[in-house]
N, C-alpha and C positions, 0 to 999 in steps of 0.2 A: 504493500500500500504506500509506503513512504517513497520509493522511487517513482511510482506512478504519479502521485500528487506533485512531487518535486518537478517532474518533467512538465506537468501542466503549468506549474508556476513559471518555468522557463519559457514556455510558449506565450503565456500571458504577459510576462515581462517584456518579451520582444514586441508583442502587439501594443502594449501601453506606452513604452518608453523609447523604442528605437526611432531616432530622427525626430523626436518630439520633446518639447519643453515640459517638465513635470508640472502637474496641476492637480486636478481632481483624480487623475490616474494614480497618483501616489497613495491617496487614501483608499482607493478601490483595491490596489494591490495589497496594502497592509491588511485590509479586511479579509482578503482571501488567505493571506499568510496566517493570521490568527485563527480564522475559521478552519483552515486545514489542521492547525495544531489541536483545536478542540475535537475534530473528527478523528484524528490519529490517536489522541489520548483516549477518547471514548472507545475506539476499536480495540485498544489494548487493555481496556478495563481499568483505567486509572483516572485520576482527577487532578486538576491543577491547584497549586497552593493559592491562598488568598492574596499573598503579595504579588504573585504574577498577575492575578486579576486586577488588582489596584493599579499596577503599572500600565495596564492597557488604556486607562482613561487619558493620561497625558500623551500616550502614543497616538491615539486617534485624534487628539486635539492638534498636536504638532503636524500630523499628517494632513489634517483638514486645512490647516493654515496655508498650505501650498496652493490651495484653490482660492484663497482670500487675498494674500499679499503677493505683490509682484516684484518686490525688491530682491535682486539676485543674492545679496548678502544674507538677507533674512531667509530666503529659500534654502540657501546652503546650510544655515544654522538649523532650520527645522529638519532638514534631511539628516544632518549629523545627530541631532537630538533623538530623532525617531530610530535611527540605526542603533544608537547607544541603548535605548530602551528595549529594543528587540533582543539585544545581546543580554541585557539584565534579565529579561523574561526567560530567556533560555537557561540562565544560570540558576534562577530561583524557582523554577516551575514546580519542583517536587520537594521543597523544603523552605522553612521560614528562616532563611539565612541573611536576609537583607539587613536586618537590625544589627547583625554582628559584623557587618562590613566595616573595615577601616578605609582610610583614604586610599591606601595602596591597592586595596581590593577593587575599588572603583576604577582606578587607573589600569589595573590588570585586565579589565573587561575588554579593552581594545585587542588584547592578545587571545581572547577566547576562540576566535575562528580557527586558530591552530589546533585546538583540542577537537575540532570537528573531523580532523583527518583520519584518526584511528577508527571512530565509528563509521565514517564514510567507507573506508576500506572493508570493514567487516560486513556492512550491508551489501556492498557490491559483490563481495566474495560469496555471500549467501545466494545471490542471483545465479552465480555460475556453478554453485555446488550441486551436483546430482544427488538425489536421494539413494540410499543404498538398496540395491537389488530390485525393489518393487517398481522403479520408474521404467517406463517403456522407452524403446529406441526413439520413437517419435518425439518424446519429450526432450531427449538429448539433442535431436536434430533442431528442434525449435529453439532451444537454448543456444545452440551453436550459431544459428542464423541471427538471433538477437544480439549475440556478442559480436559477431563479425560485421553486422550492418553499420554501426557507427564508424568503425575503422575504415570500411570500404568507402563510406561517404566522405570522410575527411581526406582519404588518399585521392579520391576522385577529384575533389575540389583543388587539392594541391597540384596534382598532375595537370589539371585543366588550366590552372593559373601559370604553370611552368612551361607548357608546350602548346603552341598555337594550333598545330595539326591535331593533337589529342583533344584540345578544346573544341575544335571544329567537329570532330567525329561524335563527341559526347553531346554537343548541342544539337546536332542533327538527329541523334538517337532519341533524346528525351524531349526535344523541341523546346528547350529553355536556354536562356543565356546565363552561363555560370560566370558571375562577376564578383568583385570585391564585396558588394553588399551582402550577397548570399553567404560568403565566407564569414563576414562579421556577425551576421544574424545567427548563423549556426554556432559559432563560438560563444556568442552571448547566451543562447539557450542552454548549451552544455555547461557553461560556467554557473548559471543560476540553478540548473538541475543538480550539479554536484554540491553547490553551497547549501541548498536546502535539504538535500539528502543527508549530508553530514550534520546539519543543524538539528533536524528532527531526530536523527539517530542518536545524537548526543543527548538531547532532552529526554528521550525514552530509555537511555542506557541505565539499567538498574544495576548499580555497582555491587549491591549485595548479592545479586543472582549471577553476576558475571563469573565470580570465582567458582561457584559450583558448576556452572555450565562449562567452563573451561576444563574443569576436572573431569567431567563426563566425556568431553571431546577427547581429552588425553587418553582415556581408556580405550577408545575405539577410533584412533586417528588413522586417516588414510595416508599412505606414504605419498609424498610429493605434492600434496595440495588438493584443493577441491574441484579443479577443472577436469572434467572427464575427457576421455580420448576422443569420442565422437565430436564433442564441441571443439576441441583443439584442432582436429582434422578439418572441420568445416572452416574454422577461423583462418588457419594458415593456408589451406588449400585455395580458398577464395582470394586471399591476399596475394598468393603466388600467381594465380591466373591474371589478376589485375596488373601486377607488376610486369608479368611477361608480355601482356598486350602493350603496355607503355614502352617496354624495351624494343619490341618489334617495330613500333613507330619510330623510335630513336634510330634503329639500325637502317630503316628504310629512308628516313628523311635527314636527321641530323648527321649521321655518319655516312649516308648514302649519296651525298652530293647535292649541289645547288640546284640542279635541274628538277629534282623531285620536289623540292620546296617551292620553287617557282610555279610548278604545275599545280600545287595546292593553293596558290593565290597569295604567297608571302615572299618577301625578300629574304635572302640568307642572313643578312645582318639583323633584320627584324626578328627572325626566328631564333637565331643563336643567342642573342644577348638578352635573353629573358629566362627566368625560371631558376636561377642558381639557388636563391634562398629557399624557395619552395621545395626544391629537391633535398636540401640539407635538412629541412624540417621533416620530410619523409623519412630520411635516414635516422634521425633522432627518435621519431615515433616508433620506427621499426626496432631500434635498439631496445627501447624501454619495453616494447611488446614482447620481444624475445626473452629479455631478462625476467619479466613478470611470468611468462608462460613456463620458463624453466623452474620456477618455484611453485607454480599453481597446478601444473598438469600432473595427473595421476602417474605414479611410477610403480614398477614392479621390480623387486630385488634391488632397489636403489638405483635403477637406471631407466632411461626413457625407451619407449618402443621404437623399433626400426622405422616405422612409418613417420613418427614424430620427428626423428632425427633427419629423415630425408626431406620433409617439408621445411624444417628450419634451415637445413643446409641450402636448399633451393632458394629460400628467401634471402639468406645472407649473400649468396652468389648474385642474385638479382639486385640487391641493394648496392653491392660493389660496382656493378655495371652502371647503375643510376648515379652513383657518386662519381664515376669516371665521366659521365655525361655532364654533371655539374662542374667538374674540374675543367673540362673542355670549354664549356660555356664561359666560365670566368676567364680562361685564357684568351678567348676571342674578345671578351670585353676589355681586357688589358691591352690587347693589340690595338684596339680602336681608341681607347681613352687614357692609356698609360697606367702606371703602377701606383698604388697607394698602400698605406699600412694596413687598412682594413682588408684590401684584396689579398695582400700577401698572407695575412693571418688566416683568411678564409681558405686559401689554398693549402696552407699548412694544417689547418683544422681538418680538411678532408682526408689528408694522409693519416692524421691521428685517428680519426674515426675508422678508416680502413683497417688499421692495425688492431683496433679494439674489436672490430667485427671478426677478424681472423682469430683472435684469442677466444672469442665467444664460440666460433665454429669448432675450434679444438675442444673447448670445454663440453659442448653439447654432444659432439660425435664420440668423444672418448669418455663421457661421463666424468669429466674432471671435477676436482673439488672446487667449491665456491671460493675458498680462501686463496687458492692458487691463481684463480682467474682475477680476483680482486688485487692480488699482489702484482700480477702482470699489468693490469691497468694502471696501478700506482706507479710502477717503474716506467711504463710507457709515457705517462703524463709528465713525469720528472724529466725524462729524456727529451720530450717535446719542448719543455721550458728551457732546458739546457741548450738544445739546438737553436732555438730562436735567439737566445742570448749570443751564441757564438756566430750566428748569421749576421748580426748587427743590422736589423731590418731597415732603418733609415738610410744607412750607408748603401745598402743593397738597392733600395728603391731609387736613390739619387743616381747611382751608376746606370741602372737600367733605363730610367727616364732620359738621361743625357744621351745614352746610346740611341734610344728611339728618336730623340731630337735631331741627332746627326743624320739619321736615315730618312726621317719623314718631315723634319722641320716643324713638328708639332710638340708642344710642351705646355703644361700648366705651371707657369713660373710662380704664380702665387702659392701653389701647393709646395713646389720645390723649395722655395725660399723659406717656407714655414717649417721645414723639417728640423729635427733637433740638432744639437751640436755634434751628435754622432756622425752627421753627414757633412761636417764643416770642410774636410779635405776636398770632397767632391764639389761643394759649393764654391770654394775659393778657386779651384781649378777651372770651374765653368766661366769665370770672368774672362778667360782668354777667347771666348767665342767671338765670331765675326758678326753675330746678330746684334745690332746696336740697341734695339728696344729691349731685347732680353738682357743684355749686359747692363743697361741703365737701371732697369727695374731690380735686378739682382743686386747690383752695387748699392742701391739705396737701402734695400733691406739689410744687407750686411753691415752697412754704415750704422744703421739704427741699432742693430744687435751689438756692434762693437762698443757703442756708447752706453749700453744698458748698465744700470747700477747693479744688476743681479750678479755681474761678474765679480764685484768687489765683496760680496757677502760670503763669509766663510761657511755659513750654514749650507750654502748651495754648492760647495766645492765638490767636484769629482773629476775624474781623469779627462772625460770628454770636454767638460767645460774649461778645464785648465788648458787643454790642447787648443781649444777654440780661441782662448785669450791670446795664447802665444802666436797663433796664426793671424788674428785680426789686428792686434795692436800695431805691428809694423806696417800694416797696410792702411791704417786710418787716414793718413795723408793722401794716399791714392784714392781712397773711397770717398773722400770729402767732395769730390767733383759731382757725385751722384746725389747728394743729400737733398737738393731742391727739385729733383726730377718728378714730374707729374705724368704718370703713365696714361696712355690712351687705352681705350677699351680693347682694341685689337691686340695691344702689346702683352696683355696678361689674360689670355682666355681661360675661363673656368670650365674645364672639361669634366663631365660627369663620369 
């Protein structure tokens, strides 16, 4: 009942508030929130405390004032007060504890949503948990479909946003336009659904009964978690098929040549320079999905079934191909617009994710220990940080952008001159360029940096800054000629 009503609240929240200014809708929504609390409490045979009932009076008053007052500041204050009261109601619903609150207890109410996470996980786990023996195969299939549907929908949205041809096929198939608004609305509904599922579950969490319930579960615990094999096969099988379809489109269009893309109605540049971040989100969701399934899926003799291993291995292989596509898209983007710190870290992050997926594949296929996998990820992350430090990103980016400038004549001098002192050798060396506008703009920026007081502060000392001081001070006389330079718009293009 809790997940169903929470999903209704998510849909209602989307209907009442998306792209709208809160007004009467805020009171209506809170009425449904409190009404749902009464229904759920009644369903479980419990009753709310008097303090919770008293707190509802100011809650409804503040909520109603959004339909009376138009001051933005007052609206924000009423919203904040209403949310605070909702959290207080959640805390005191089954006990007269408000009178014993200290000042710190009221302040800690802000952190109460973090306590919703454990009840949320427990409630969602119960949805996936099959009943022992008596439950029919049809029930397992229905559960598998319900579990897989949200993941498939989110992956469809991300793939459609990432790839123009895939979006075209999906739009023709379902006759709707998948755009940013649909993505935002879906995320909004899911967020409200999860928030209220956790909140209602927390309110109804009977702490006294939890211990005995956990003790009973410990006597008849199922190895490997509550997710049955059939559900896991449907989940990973359907996701594998969706990923395979996306990869086929990638092979045919992105890796297949410009002619295929043009025949689909897009330019190669338009097609290739889109979708990097969506594909990274796909990889991250897949990683968390695999990690969660490894803990939740039913095991026999401490290991996963062969079918489960095959489906997981297939998904990991597909994710690696998708990540290669994201890597290639970002490379094309850099060829067109140059290198930045964010793009370099994104490239490196793809490699890091790839290694983690390989470690996960080894763990799943070999039934490896959880602590060994965690240690591997820890070591990999530390090596990643070490490698980035040794690479010296700003210096690397400066060199690559200057090489691109020599080849194409294109550079974002604003971005280049804003790099840290790590890139000072490259910046000083770039003053020898024959491009007057570039030299004038860069010279002015270096002159201003050379006269900065931050160089004289001992608290800011480090090797790169010290080296920059030694390089700039002897050149201040030479750089002075650039101090009054006023750049033209064309002299410092801001490339995206």
